RODO-2510 file (C-alpha; in nm, 4 decimals, decimal comma):
residues 48
     n   res          X          Y          Z
     1     m     0,0416    -0,0240    -0,0008
     2     i     0,0962     0,3441    -0,0786
     3     n     0,1101     0,6391     0,1345
     4     n     0,1312     0,9676     0,1224
     5     t     0,0861     1,3352     0,2636
     6     n     0,0375     1,5387     0,0021
     7     p    -0,3270     1,6555    -0,0619
     8     i    -0,2364     1,6850    -0,4794
     9     i    -0,1055     1,3156    -0,4915
    10     r    -0,3561     1,1533    -0,2521
    11     h    -0,5858     1,0968    -0,5158
    12     s    -0,3922     0,9003    -0,7838
    13     v    -0,2933     0,7111    -0,4742
    14     g    -0,5932     0,6845    -0,3513
    15     l    -0,7206     0,5386    -0,7531
    16     l    -0,3377     0,2982    -0,7172
    17     n    -0,4281     0,1761    -0,3887
    18     l    -0,7855     0,1275    -0,5214
    19     a    -0,6749    -0,0576    -0,8557
    20     e    -0,4211    -0,3368    -0,6175
    21     e    -0,6988    -0,4141    -0,3629
    22     l    -0,9814    -0,4512    -0,6160
    23     g    -0,7388    -0,5847    -0,9260
    24     n    -0,8796    -0,4266    -1,1726
    25     v    -0,7687    -0,0923    -1,2402
    26     s    -1,1027    -0,0712    -1,4678
    27     k    -1,3666    -0,0552    -1,1976
    28     s    -1,1315     0,1935    -0,9801
    29     c    -1,1299     0,4162    -1,2381
    30     k    -1,5242     0,3764    -1,3101
    31     i    -1,5347     0,4418    -0,9074
    32     m    -1,3064     0,7376    -0,8987
    33     g    -1,4318     0,9639    -1,1789
    34     v    -1,1141     0,9181    -1,3655
    35     n    -1,1000     1,0253    -1,7716
    36     r    -1,0178     0,7599    -2,0294
    37     c    -0,6621     0,9224    -2,0591
    38     l    -0,5412     0,8847    -1,7695
    39     k    -0,7761     0,4943    -1,7332
    40     r    -0,5091     0,4062    -2,0726
    41     y    -0,1632     0,5503    -1,9022
    42     l    -0,3063     0,3218    -1,5728
    43     l    -0,3558     0,0152    -1,7635
    44     s     0,0002     0,0542    -1,9838
    45     l     0,1965     0,1359    -1,6458
    46     s    -0,0175    -0,1951    -1,5407
    47     r     0,1487    -0,4004    -1,8109
    48     t     0,4816    -0,3258    -1,8018
***
């Protein structure tokens, strides 16, 4: 689990933690209301 106290980064870290918990980046993006561009970027990172 990733932790950060910076409020700007906190949302992204929460998204990544949720994706790790759910095991699904697409579902976590939908729950958190993240746009498609960022979703595609996160998916590309999760595949590497």
